Every structure is written in structure tokens, then in C-alpha cells.
N, C-alpha and C positions, 0 to 999 in steps of 0.2 A: 264765113271763112276768113275774111280779112282780119277780124278780131282775134281769131285763133292764131293766125300767123304772127300778128303783132304781140300777142300775149307770150308766145313761145320766144320771140326775139327778146322781149323784156326779161323773161326769166333767165335766159342764157346770159344776158348782160349782167344781171344782178349776181349771178353765181360766180362771176370772175373776181378773183382776189389777186392782189399784187404783193410783191415782196421787194422792198427797196434795199438793194445792196449789190454792188458790182464786185467782180473778181478783183482781188488785190493781193499783191505779194509784198512781204516785208522782210528785210534782212537785218538780223541782229547777231553780231559776233559769230560769223560763220554758220549761222542757221537761218533758214528761210521759212516763212509762214505764208501759206497760200490759202486764200479764202475764196470760194466760188459758190454763188447762189444761182438757183434756177427758178423758173416760174411755178414749180410744183411745191414750193416752200421746203425744199430740201437744200441742205447746205453742206458742202464738202470742205473739210479742214485737212490740210496736208502740212506736215512739219518735217523738215530735214534736220539731221544732227540733234536729235532729242537727247538732252543731258540727264544726269542723275537728279532725282527729286523734281521732275517736271510735272506740272499739273495743268488742268484745264477746268475752267468754271464758266458757266453761263449765268448771268445775272439779269434781273429785270431793272426797270428804271428807278426802283426804290432801293436797289442794292440787295434784294433778296436772292439767295442762291437757288437756282432752278435745277442745275446739274453740276456735278463735281466728279472729277476722275483724276487719278494719278496715272501718269503716262510712263510706260516702260522705257528705259534707256535703249535707244536704237538709232540706226541710220535714218530711217524714214518711219513716219507715223501718218496714217490716213484714216479718216472716219467720215461717214455721211450721216448728218443729223436731219431728222424729219421734224421740222418746226411747225407743222400744220396744227398741232394742238395748242399753240400759243395764241393768245388773243392779241388784237391790235395794240401796239405800243412800242416802246424803245427798250432795247436789250443790248447786252454786250458779251463778247467772248473775252475772257481774261486768261491769257496763256503765260504761265510762269515756267520758263525753260532754264533751270539752273540759276535762278536769281535775276534773269532778264525777263521783266514783266512787260507784256504787250497787251493793250486793250484795243479791241476791234468792235466798235459800236455798229448796230444794225437796227432797222425798224421793220415792223410788220404792219401793213395797212391794207384794208379792204377797199377795193374800188368798185363803183357801180357805173355801168355804162348803159346808155339807152341807144337804141338803133331804130331807124325808120327805114322801111323798105317799101318801094312801090309795088303794088299788086295789080296784075292785069286782069 
């Protein structure tokens, strides 16, 4: 019984993954970019004052484009990205808002945790 409980605790610890990025707000020429990450590998991007010919690109550490989209001109733009399909590594969001280019790097890393519990 002790081995079963220990095995379950180890499996739960191994299945935990982490995403390193904190929420951040950036202001560029009357527009703001808000980036918020959570523990489920989902990432929310919110832009205010989106200008003409705005675009969004997600690149990996080698500069390869993984996602690309043209953004419509609007007061506000918001989208949730599910990044759970990406492997561990370094990535970046590149936001071009009417010629103002902002690069927001982020990393995905898997964490392994071990847990010891006393059994009566």
C-alpha cells in the first residue's frame, strides 16, 4: 500500500509542467500591450488602439515562424493562445502595430517534482 501511494505521488509530480512568463503591460505611442500567462499553458494577449497593418507573429528560438496573423484595426484586440502543443524552449511574440514593433520573449519548461508523504 505504501508503494502504491508513493507511486501515485511521484506520477502526479512528474505530470506537472511549468510556464515561465509573468503578466506584463507595455505602452507604445498611445497603445498598450498586455500579456498574461497562467499555469495551464494558455496565454492571453490584449492590445489597445490597434493600428492599420498590425500583425502578430510567434517565433521559436531559431527564428522560425510558428504562427502569423494580421490584426484588424480596432480599439481593442484580445486573444487567448493555447501553447500546450509547444515543446520546451524559448519563444517570442512579435507585435507590429503600425510600424511600432514590440518583442515579448517567453519560455516553456517542464518541471518534475518529487513528494514524500508519511503513511500511517
